[in-house]
PDB file of the backbone (N, CA, C, O) and the ligand in Angstrom, with CONECT records:
HET     ZN  A 101       1
ATOM      1  N   MET A   1      -0.507   6.264 -12.983  1.00  0.00           N
ATOM      2  CA  MET A   1       0.403   5.679 -13.697  1.00  0.00           C
ATOM      3  C   MET A   1      -0.387   5.392 -15.153  1.00  0.00           C
ATOM      4  O   MET A   1      -1.504   4.883 -15.235  1.00  0.00           O
ATOM      5  N   GLU A   2       0.390   5.806 -16.212  1.00  0.00           N
ATOM      6  CA  GLU A   2      -0.245   5.546 -17.477  1.00  0.00           C
ATOM      7  C   GLU A   2       0.253   4.279 -18.206  1.00  0.00           C
ATOM      8  O   GLU A   2       1.445   3.988 -18.309  1.00  0.00           O
ATOM      9  N   HIS A   3      -0.774   3.552 -18.704  1.00  0.00           N
ATOM     10  CA  HIS A   3      -0.334   2.193 -19.357  1.00  0.00           C
ATOM     11  C   HIS A   3      -0.967   2.189 -20.799  1.00  0.00           C
ATOM     12  O   HIS A   3      -2.111   2.561 -21.057  1.00  0.00           O
ATOM     13  N   PHE A   4      -0.068   1.722 -21.672  1.00  0.00           N
ATOM     14  CA  PHE A   4      -0.522   1.602 -23.050  1.00  0.00           C
ATOM     15  C   PHE A   4      -0.865   0.139 -23.300  1.00  0.00           C
ATOM     16  O   PHE A   4      -0.235  -0.796 -22.806  1.00  0.00           O
ATOM     17  N   PHE A   5      -1.901   0.019 -24.096  1.00  0.00           N
ATOM     18  CA  PHE A   5      -2.201  -1.416 -24.405  1.00  0.00           C
ATOM     19  C   PHE A   5      -3.027  -1.317 -25.724  1.00  0.00           C
ATOM     20  O   PHE A   5      -3.354  -0.210 -26.153  1.00  0.00           O
ATOM     21  N   THR A   6      -3.368  -2.473 -26.370  1.00  0.00           N
ATOM     22  CA  THR A   6      -4.063  -2.642 -27.616  1.00  0.00           C
ATOM     23  C   THR A   6      -5.478  -2.884 -27.279  1.00  0.00           C
ATOM     24  O   THR A   6      -5.806  -3.661 -26.382  1.00  0.00           O
ATOM     25  N   CYS A   7      -6.401  -2.149 -28.073  1.00  0.00           N
ATOM     26  CA  CYS A   7      -7.871  -2.442 -27.897  1.00  0.00           C
ATOM     27  C   CYS A   7      -8.154  -3.881 -28.459  1.00  0.00           C
ATOM     28  O   CYS A   7      -7.573  -4.226 -29.488  1.00  0.00           O
ATOM     29  N   PRO A   8      -8.975  -4.686 -27.862  1.00  0.00           N
ATOM     30  CA  PRO A   8      -9.154  -6.037 -28.400  1.00  0.00           C
ATOM     31  C   PRO A   8     -10.139  -5.873 -29.658  1.00  0.00           C
ATOM     32  O   PRO A   8     -10.228  -6.801 -30.462  1.00  0.00           O
ATOM     33  N   TYR A   9     -10.820  -4.785 -29.815  1.00  0.00           N
ATOM     34  CA  TYR A   9     -11.807  -4.699 -30.953  1.00  0.00           C
ATOM     35  C   TYR A   9     -11.074  -4.032 -32.134  1.00  0.00           C
ATOM     36  O   TYR A   9     -11.016  -4.618 -33.215  1.00  0.00           O
ATOM     37  N   CYS A  10     -10.491  -2.775 -31.949  1.00  0.00           N
ATOM     38  CA  CYS A  10     -10.032  -2.084 -33.143  1.00  0.00           C
ATOM     39  C   CYS A  10      -8.535  -2.149 -33.281  1.00  0.00           C
ATOM     40  O   CYS A  10      -8.005  -1.621 -34.259  1.00  0.00           O
ATOM     41  N   TRP A  11      -7.822  -2.759 -32.369  1.00  0.00           N
ATOM     42  CA  TRP A  11      -6.316  -2.954 -32.346  1.00  0.00           C
ATOM     43  C   TRP A  11      -5.600  -1.575 -32.500  1.00  0.00           C
ATOM     44  O   TRP A  11      -4.502  -1.530 -33.054  1.00  0.00           O
ATOM     45  N   GLN A  12      -6.199  -0.456 -32.023  1.00  0.00           N
ATOM     46  CA  GLN A  12      -5.439   0.752 -31.850  1.00  0.00           C
ATOM     47  C   GLN A  12      -4.759   0.775 -30.535  1.00  0.00           C
ATOM     48  O   GLN A  12      -5.227   0.186 -29.560  1.00  0.00           O
ATOM     49  N   ASN A  13      -3.703   1.424 -30.505  1.00  0.00           N
ATOM     50  CA  ASN A  13      -2.880   1.521 -29.269  1.00  0.00           C
ATOM     51  C   ASN A  13      -3.567   2.667 -28.371  1.00  0.00           C
ATOM     52  O   ASN A  13      -3.655   3.822 -28.788  1.00  0.00           O
ATOM     53  N   ILE A  14      -4.005   2.307 -27.222  1.00  0.00           N
ATOM     54  CA  ILE A  14      -4.663   3.347 -26.373  1.00  0.00           C
ATOM     55  C   ILE A  14      -4.024   3.303 -25.099  1.00  0.00           C
ATOM     56  O   ILE A  14      -3.368   2.325 -24.741  1.00  0.00           O
ATOM     57  N   SER A  15      -4.192   4.345 -24.384  1.00  0.00           N
ATOM     58  CA  SER A  15      -3.580   4.481 -22.996  1.00  0.00           C
ATOM     59  C   SER A  15      -4.726   4.731 -21.963  1.00  0.00           C
ATOM     60  O   SER A  15      -5.826   5.215 -22.231  1.00  0.00           O
ATOM     61  N   MET A  16      -4.306   4.340 -20.796  1.00  0.00           N
ATOM     62  CA  MET A  16      -5.242   4.390 -19.598  1.00  0.00           C
ATOM     63  C   MET A  16      -4.511   4.852 -18.408  1.00  0.00           C
ATOM     64  O   MET A  16      -3.335   4.538 -18.229  1.00  0.00           O
ATOM     65  N   ILE A  17      -5.201   5.620 -17.557  1.00  0.00           N
ATOM     66  CA  ILE A  17      -4.569   5.962 -16.282  1.00  0.00           C
ATOM     67  C   ILE A  17      -5.014   5.051 -15.280  1.00  0.00           C
ATOM     68  O   ILE A  17      -6.217   4.850 -15.117  1.00  0.00           O
ATOM     69  N   PHE A  18      -4.052   4.426 -14.528  1.00  0.00           N
ATOM     70  CA  PHE A  18      -4.445   3.530 -13.342  1.00  0.00           C
ATOM     71  C   PHE A  18      -4.436   4.199 -12.047  1.00  0.00           C
ATOM     72  O   PHE A  18      -3.652   5.133 -11.888  1.00  0.00           O
ATOM     73  N   ASP A  19      -5.208   3.839 -11.106  1.00  0.00           N
ATOM     74  CA  ASP A  19      -5.237   4.429  -9.753  1.00  0.00           C
ATOM     75  C   ASP A  19      -4.194   3.461  -9.044  1.00  0.00           C
ATOM     76  O   ASP A  19      -4.500   2.290  -8.821  1.00  0.00           O
ATOM     77  N   GLU A  20      -3.038   3.947  -8.722  1.00  0.00           N
ATOM     78  CA  GLU A  20      -2.032   3.149  -7.995  1.00  0.00           C
ATOM     79  C   GLU A  20      -2.515   2.818  -6.548  1.00  0.00           C
ATOM     80  O   GLU A  20      -1.934   1.953  -5.892  1.00  0.00           O
ATOM     81  N   SER A  21      -3.518   3.468  -6.083  1.00  0.00           N
ATOM     82  CA  SER A  21      -3.862   3.075  -4.650  1.00  0.00           C
ATOM     83  C   SER A  21      -4.662   1.810  -4.682  1.00  0.00           C
ATOM     84  O   SER A  21      -4.921   1.265  -3.608  1.00  0.00           O
ATOM     85  N   GLU A  22      -5.087   1.279  -5.830  1.00  0.00           N
ATOM     86  CA  GLU A  22      -5.749  -0.018  -5.864  1.00  0.00           C
ATOM     87  C   GLU A  22      -4.717  -1.062  -6.169  1.00  0.00           C
ATOM     88  O   GLU A  22      -3.907  -0.937  -7.088  1.00  0.00           O
ATOM     89  N   GLU A  23      -4.777  -2.135  -5.337  1.00  0.00           N
ATOM     90  CA  GLU A  23      -3.793  -3.176  -5.535  1.00  0.00           C
ATOM     91  C   GLU A  23      -4.182  -4.023  -6.781  1.00  0.00           C
ATOM     92  O   GLU A  23      -3.334  -4.550  -7.500  1.00  0.00           O
ATOM     93  N   CYS A  24      -5.424  -4.111  -6.971  1.00  0.00           N
ATOM     94  CA  CYS A  24      -5.964  -5.099  -7.981  1.00  0.00           C
ATOM     95  C   CYS A  24      -7.359  -4.535  -8.328  1.00  0.00           C
ATOM     96  O   CYS A  24      -8.113  -4.146  -7.436  1.00  0.00           O
ATOM     97  N   SER A  25      -7.678  -4.498  -9.579  1.00  0.00           N
ATOM     98  CA  SER A  25      -8.948  -4.029  -9.963  1.00  0.00           C
ATOM     99  C   SER A  25      -9.488  -4.565 -11.328  1.00  0.00           C
ATOM    100  O   SER A  25      -8.720  -4.860 -12.244  1.00  0.00           O
ATOM    101  N   GLU A  26     -10.745  -4.668 -11.412  1.00  0.00           N
ATOM    102  CA  GLU A  26     -11.378  -5.205 -12.561  1.00  0.00           C
ATOM    103  C   GLU A  26     -12.630  -4.240 -12.930  1.00  0.00           C
ATOM    104  O   GLU A  26     -13.512  -4.011 -12.102  1.00  0.00           O
ATOM    105  N   TYR A  27     -12.638  -3.749 -14.105  1.00  0.00           N
ATOM    106  CA  TYR A  27     -13.734  -2.766 -14.444  1.00  0.00           C
ATOM    107  C   TYR A  27     -13.926  -2.729 -15.911  1.00  0.00           C
ATOM    108  O   TYR A  27     -13.177  -3.364 -16.654  1.00  0.00           O
ATOM    109  N   ILE A  28     -14.899  -2.012 -16.351  1.00  0.00           N
ATOM    110  CA  ILE A  28     -15.205  -1.826 -17.797  1.00  0.00           C
ATOM    111  C   ILE A  28     -14.900  -0.451 -18.201  1.00  0.00           C
ATOM    112  O   ILE A  28     -15.362   0.499 -17.569  1.00  0.00           O
ATOM    113  N   GLU A  29     -14.137  -0.296 -19.233  1.00  0.00           N
ATOM    114  CA  GLU A  29     -13.668   1.033 -19.715  1.00  0.00           C
ATOM    115  C   GLU A  29     -14.002   1.046 -21.321  1.00  0.00           C
ATOM    116  O   GLU A  29     -13.728   0.104 -22.065  1.00  0.00           O
ATOM    117  N   ASP A  30     -14.591   2.177 -21.709  1.00  0.00           N
ATOM    118  CA  ASP A  30     -14.804   2.287 -23.195  1.00  0.00           C
ATOM    119  C   ASP A  30     -13.623   2.629 -23.985  1.00  0.00           C
ATOM    120  O   ASP A  30     -12.894   3.534 -23.580  1.00  0.00           O
ATOM    121  N   CYS A  31     -13.361   2.024 -25.031  1.00  0.00           N
ATOM    122  CA  CYS A  31     -12.194   2.374 -25.873  1.00  0.00           C
ATOM    123  C   CYS A  31     -12.378   3.896 -26.321  1.00  0.00           C
ATOM    124  O   CYS A  31     -13.479   4.335 -26.656  1.00  0.00           O
ATOM    125  N   GLU A  32     -11.208   4.671 -26.301  1.00  0.00           N
ATOM    126  CA  GLU A  32     -11.366   6.046 -26.627  1.00  0.00           C
ATOM    127  C   GLU A  32     -11.415   6.154 -28.227  1.00  0.00           C
ATOM    128  O   GLU A  32     -11.837   7.181 -28.759  1.00  0.00           O
ATOM    129  N   VAL A  33     -10.995   5.121 -28.925  1.00  0.00           N
ATOM    130  CA  VAL A  33     -11.130   5.161 -30.363  1.00  0.00           C
ATOM    131  C   VAL A  33     -12.457   4.645 -30.956  1.00  0.00           C
ATOM    132  O   VAL A  33     -13.134   5.360 -31.695  1.00  0.00           O
ATOM    133  N   CYS A  34     -12.814   3.399 -30.620  1.00  0.00           N
ATOM    134  CA  CYS A  34     -14.020   2.742 -31.152  1.00  0.00           C
ATOM    135  C   CYS A  34     -15.203   2.778 -30.202  1.00  0.00           C
ATOM    136  O   CYS A  34     -16.303   2.364 -30.569  1.00  0.00           O
ATOM    137  N   CYS A  35     -14.993   3.275 -28.967  1.00  0.00           N
ATOM    138  CA  CYS A  35     -16.081   3.433 -27.915  1.00  0.00           C
ATOM    139  C   CYS A  35     -16.723   2.084 -27.479  1.00  0.00           C
ATOM    140  O   CYS A  35     -17.803   2.094 -26.889  1.00  0.00           O
ATOM    141  N   ARG A  36     -16.093   0.964 -27.753  1.00  0.00           N
ATOM    142  CA  ARG A  36     -16.746  -0.215 -27.313  1.00  0.00           C
ATOM    143  C   ARG A  36     -16.154  -0.657 -26.029  1.00  0.00           C
ATOM    144  O   ARG A  36     -14.979  -0.407 -25.759  1.00  0.00           O
ATOM    145  N   PRO A  37     -16.986  -1.348 -25.183  1.00  0.00           N
ATOM    146  CA  PRO A  37     -16.536  -1.675 -23.794  1.00  0.00           C
ATOM    147  C   PRO A  37     -15.570  -2.656 -23.647  1.00  0.00           C
ATOM    148  O   PRO A  37     -15.801  -3.799 -24.041  1.00  0.00           O
ATOM    149  N   ILE A  38     -14.382  -2.319 -23.064  1.00  0.00           N
ATOM    150  CA  ILE A  38     -13.322  -3.341 -22.816  1.00  0.00           C
ATOM    151  C   ILE A  38     -13.275  -3.732 -21.291  1.00  0.00           C
ATOM    152  O   ILE A  38     -13.259  -2.910 -20.374  1.00  0.00           O
ATOM    153  N   GLU A  39     -13.257  -4.998 -21.157  1.00  0.00           N
ATOM    154  CA  GLU A  39     -13.037  -5.562 -19.749  1.00  0.00           C
ATOM    155  C   GLU A  39     -11.549  -5.453 -19.366  1.00  0.00           C
ATOM    156  O   GLU A  39     -10.661  -6.033 -19.991  1.00  0.00           O
ATOM    157  N   ILE A  40     -11.343  -4.664 -18.289  1.00  0.00           N
ATOM    158  CA  ILE A  40      -9.928  -4.444 -17.856  1.00  0.00           C
ATOM    159  C   ILE A  40      -9.662  -5.036 -16.519  1.00  0.00           C
ATOM    160  O   ILE A  40     -10.397  -4.840 -15.551  1.00  0.00           O
ATOM    161  N   PHE A  41      -8.546  -5.794 -16.495  1.00  0.00           N
ATOM    162  CA  PHE A  41      -8.078  -6.387 -15.289  1.00  0.00           C
ATOM    163  C   PHE A  41      -6.672  -5.941 -15.014  1.00  0.00           C
ATOM    164  O   PHE A  41      -5.850  -5.993 -15.929  1.00  0.00           O
ATOM    165  N   PHE A  42      -6.313  -5.483 -13.758  1.00  0.00           N
ATOM    166  CA  PHE A  42      -4.906  -5.212 -13.571  1.00  0.00           C
ATOM    167  C   PHE A  42      -4.608  -5.404 -12.091  1.00  0.00           C
ATOM    168  O   PHE A  42      -5.466  -5.284 -11.217  1.00  0.00           O
ATOM    169  N   ARG A  43      -3.269  -5.725 -11.859  1.00  0.00           N
ATOM    170  CA  ARG A  43      -2.811  -5.916 -10.541  1.00  0.00           C
ATOM    171  C   ARG A  43      -1.425  -5.243 -10.408  1.00  0.00           C
ATOM    172  O   ARG A  43      -0.526  -5.301 -11.247  1.00  0.00           O
ATOM    173  N   PHE A  44      -1.393  -4.592  -9.217  1.00  0.00           N
ATOM    174  CA  PHE A  44      -0.150  -3.805  -8.965  1.00  0.00           C
ATOM    175  C   PHE A  44       0.710  -4.624  -7.883  1.00  0.00           C
ATOM    176  O   PHE A  44       0.194  -5.226  -6.941  1.00  0.00           O
ATOM    177  N   GLU A  45       2.095  -4.568  -8.143  1.00  0.00           N
ATOM    178  CA  GLU A  45       2.863  -5.167  -7.077  1.00  0.00           C
ATOM    179  C   GLU A  45       4.182  -4.323  -7.081  1.00  0.00           C
ATOM    180  O   GLU A  45       4.827  -4.194  -8.121  1.00  0.00           O
ATOM    181  N   TYR A  46       4.557  -3.771  -5.941  1.00  0.00           N
ATOM    182  CA  TYR A  46       5.649  -2.931  -5.628  1.00  0.00           C
ATOM    183  C   TYR A  46       5.688  -1.704  -6.644  1.00  0.00           C
ATOM    184  O   TYR A  46       6.730  -1.338  -7.189  1.00  0.00           O
ATOM    185  N   GLY A  47       4.500  -1.131  -6.833  1.00  0.00           N
ATOM    186  CA  GLY A  47       4.380  -0.001  -7.735  1.00  0.00           C
ATOM    187  C   GLY A  47       4.584  -0.208  -9.219  1.00  0.00           C
ATOM    188  O   GLY A  47       4.748   0.731  -9.998  1.00  0.00           O
ATOM    189  N   GLU A  48       4.565  -1.499  -9.579  1.00  0.00           N
ATOM    190  CA  GLU A  48       4.698  -1.890 -10.907  1.00  0.00           C
ATOM    191  C   GLU A  48       3.366  -2.714 -11.389  1.00  0.00           C
ATOM    192  O   GLU A  48       2.715  -3.374 -10.579  1.00  0.00           O
ATOM    193  N   ILE A  49       3.061  -2.633 -12.593  1.00  0.00           N
ATOM    194  CA  ILE A  49       1.917  -3.436 -13.073  1.00  0.00           C
ATOM    195  C   ILE A  49       2.399  -4.868 -13.227  1.00  0.00           C
ATOM    196  O   ILE A  49       3.202  -5.094 -14.132  1.00  0.00           O
ATOM    197  N   SER A  50       2.014  -5.819 -12.473  1.00  0.00           N
ATOM    198  CA  SER A  50       2.458  -7.158 -12.478  1.00  0.00           C
ATOM    199  C   SER A  50       1.517  -8.042 -13.339  1.00  0.00           C
ATOM    200  O   SER A  50       1.920  -9.137 -13.732  1.00  0.00           O
ATOM    201  N   SER A  51       0.366  -7.626 -13.620  1.00  0.00           N
ATOM    202  CA  SER A  51      -0.606  -8.397 -14.364  1.00  0.00           C
ATOM    203  C   SER A  51      -1.537  -7.376 -15.073  1.00  0.00           C
ATOM    204  O   SER A  51      -1.983  -6.395 -14.477  1.00  0.00           O
ATOM    205  N   PHE A  52      -1.800  -7.645 -16.330  1.00  0.00           N
ATOM    206  CA  PHE A  52      -2.779  -6.742 -17.022  1.00  0.00           C
ATOM    207  C   PHE A  52      -3.446  -7.574 -18.182  1.00  0.00           C
ATOM    208  O   PHE A  52      -2.822  -8.351 -18.905  1.00  0.00           O
ATOM    209  N   ARG A  53      -4.775  -7.315 -18.263  1.00  0.00           N
ATOM    210  CA  ARG A  53      -5.673  -7.977 -19.242  1.00  0.00           C
ATOM    211  C   ARG A  53      -6.651  -6.970 -19.847  1.00  0.00           C
ATOM    212  O   ARG A  53      -7.269  -6.189 -19.123  1.00  0.00           O
ATOM    213  N   ALA A  54      -6.783  -6.988 -21.102  1.00  0.00           N
ATOM    214  CA  ALA A  54      -7.802  -6.217 -21.787  1.00  0.00           C
ATOM    215  C   ALA A  54      -8.705  -7.214 -22.616  1.00  0.00           C
ATOM    216  O   ALA A  54      -8.219  -7.758 -23.608  1.00  0.00           O
ATOM    217  N   ASN A  55      -9.863  -7.438 -22.276  1.00  0.00           N
ATOM    218  CA  ASN A  55     -10.675  -8.471 -22.963  1.00  0.00           C
ATOM    219  C   ASN A  55     -11.907  -7.930 -23.689  1.00  0.00           C
ATOM    220  O   ASN A  55     -12.459  -6.904 -23.291  1.00  0.00           O
ATOM    221  N   VAL A  56     -12.312  -8.567 -24.680  1.00  0.00           N
ATOM    222  CA  VAL A  56     -13.642  -8.385 -25.224  1.00  0.00           C
ATOM    223  C   VAL A  56     -14.570  -8.618 -24.247  1.00  0.00           C
ATOM    224  O   VAL A  56     -14.395  -9.564 -23.480  1.00  0.00           O
ATOM    225  N   MET A  57     -15.673  -7.804 -24.133  1.00  0.00           N
ATOM    226  CA  MET A  57     -16.683  -8.158 -23.209  1.00  0.00           C
ATOM    227  C   MET A  57     -17.579  -9.215 -23.804  1.00  0.00           C
ATOM    228  O   MET A  57     -17.957  -9.128 -24.972  1.00  0.00           O
ATOM    229  N   GLU A  58     -17.907 -10.162 -23.054  1.00  0.00           N
ATOM    230  CA  GLU A  58     -18.727 -11.239 -23.499  1.00  0.00           C
ATOM    231  C   GLU A  58     -20.115 -10.846 -23.749  1.00  0.00           C
ATOM    232  O   GLU A  58     -20.699 -10.005 -23.066  1.00  0.00           O
ATOM    233  N   GLY A  59     -20.678 -11.521 -24.826  1.00  0.00           N
ATOM    234  CA  GLY A  59     -22.133 -11.172 -25.156  1.00  0.00           C
ATOM    235  C   GLY A  59     -22.314 -10.113 -26.076  1.00  0.00           C
ATOM    236  O   GLY A  59     -23.439  -9.689 -26.342  1.00  0.00           O
ATOM    237  N   ILE A  60     -21.156  -9.603 -26.637  1.00  0.00           N
ATOM    238  CA  ILE A  60     -21.193  -8.515 -27.727  1.00  0.00           C
ATOM    239  C   ILE A  60     -20.842  -9.127 -29.051  1.00  0.00           C
ATOM    240  O   ILE A  60     -20.812  -8.429 -30.065  1.00  0.00           O
TER     241      ILE A  60
HETATM  242 ZN    ZN A 101     -11.205   0.242 -29.812  1.00  0.00          ZN2+
END
């Protein structure tokens, strides 16, 4: 599943492919525009994204 969101650093609209086999996941993904590390959290419910967060990584 592809999901669009705004990078918390450069405010560009970027997309990400989620693994729907994971119910809930938290990981670091580099922005495809500014290459800075974004802290991603998502949760799936009934095949839909019920919760999504893209945060600035602390300590940068
Ligand atoms: Zn960015």
